[in-house]
N, C-alpha and C positions, 0 to 999 in steps of 0.2 A: 443421445440423452433422453431419458424417460421423463416427459413433461408431467405425467401423472404422478410419478414418484416425487418430483419437485414440489408438487402441490399437496403432498401427504403430510398433513399437520396433526394427525391423530396422536394424542398425548401418550408419550412413552418414557421420555428421558427428562430427568431434572436438569437444571441449568449447569450444575457442577459436572455431570456426566457429559453433557454436550460440550462443555468447555474442555474437558479432558480428551475427548475423542477428536476434537478439531484443533486443539492447541491454541484456541482463542480465549483470551481472558474473559472472565465473567462480566466485568464492567464493560468490556468492548461489545459483548453480546447484547447487553442492555442498551448500549449506545446505538448499535445497528438497528435494534427494534425501534428506538426513539426516532431515528431519522428515516425509517421506512425500508431499510435494506432487508430486514427480516420481518416476516409477518408476525403479528402478535400471537403468542402461544396460548394454548388452553391453560387453565388454572386448576389446581387441585382444590379440594374443599377448604384447605388451609390457605389458599391464595398463592401457592408456589407455582412457578412456571413449569409447564410440561411440554416438551418438544417432540415433534414427529420426525420421520425420516426426511421429509422435505426440508425441514429446518436444518438438519444435519448436512444434506447435500448442498443447500444454499450457503451455509456458513463455510463449508469447505471450499466452495467456489469463490466466495468473497476473500477468504484467507489466501488462497492461491493467487488470485488476481492482485491482492495487496502485495504479496511477495514479489510479483512481477512489476510493481510500481504503478499500477493503474490507480487513478483517483477514484474517490467514492462515486462521483458523477459518472465516470466511465463505467464503473462496475454496475451501477444502477441501469445504465443503458444496455450493457451486455446481458444483464439478467432479464430485462424486458425483451430483448431479442430472443433469448433462450425460451422464454415462457409464451410469447405471443405470436411468433412467426413460424411458419412451416419451413422456410428456407432462409435462415438468418445469417448464413455464412458470408455473403457479400457485404452486408451491413456490419457484421462483426469484424470483417477484414479492414474496413475503413477505420473503425475505432482503434484496432490494433496497429494499423499502419501509422496513424497519427501519433499514437503512443510511442511507437518505435522511433519516429522522428524526434520526439522529445527526449528519449533515452540517448539517442546519438548526439544530440546537442549537449546534453549533460556530460556525456563521455568526453566530448571535445573540450568542454570547460574544465573538466577534471584533468585532462592532459596538460592544459595550460597551467593549471594550479601546480601540478606535479613539476613542471619545468621550472617555475618560479621557486618552488620550495627546494629543488635540487640545487639551484644556483645560490639560494640563501644559505643552505647548509654547507656548500662548498666554500663560501666566503669565510666561514668560521674556522676552517681548518681543524685545529686541535682544541678550540674553545678556551684557550689560556690567555687571551688578550683582554684587557680591561674594557675596551670599547667593543661591544658585541655587534658584529655586522648583521646578525639576524634581527636584533631589536632595532637597529638603525634602518634596516630595509623596511620594516613594518611602519616606520614613521615616514618613509619616502613615498610621496604621492605617485611618483613615476613607476613604482613597482606594480601597483594595481592598475588594471585597465579601466576600472569603473570610476566615474566621478562620485564625489561625495553626495550623499542624499540629505 
C-alpha cells in the first residue's frame, strides 16, 4: 500500500463523485469525516467539499472493512496501522483474528437460531390450525436461551 497516496488530499472530486466511485452514501461520507475516519477535505470557493486520491483510497478501505463487519473502532485502528507503521501486519493480524472470533461466535448463534426456527416452522405443518404453534413458541420462555432483560 502506498502511504503517500493515502495522504494525498489534493482537491479533485466533489462529494457526489466520491460517493459514486466508492458506493458510500454522501451522508455516510460526512459522518465518517465528523468522527475522524476521513480527514477534512479541501473546500471550493463556494464551500463545497473536494476530495483527493487519499480520500478515495481511505473510503474504499472503510467500505470494504465495513462489508467484512469490522467496527468503526477496529477500522480506525487498522487505518492507523496502515498509515503509521512500517510493519503493521502482525498488529493487523491481531485485530483481524479478534474480529474472526466475533464472526464465528455470531455464526454459532445464527446456527442456534436456525435450529429453533426450523423446529417452529415444522410444528406448524400446513398452517391450517387455529392455534398457531409458531406464535405459541414465541410466548414460551423455554424456546429462547436468553433471560429477559
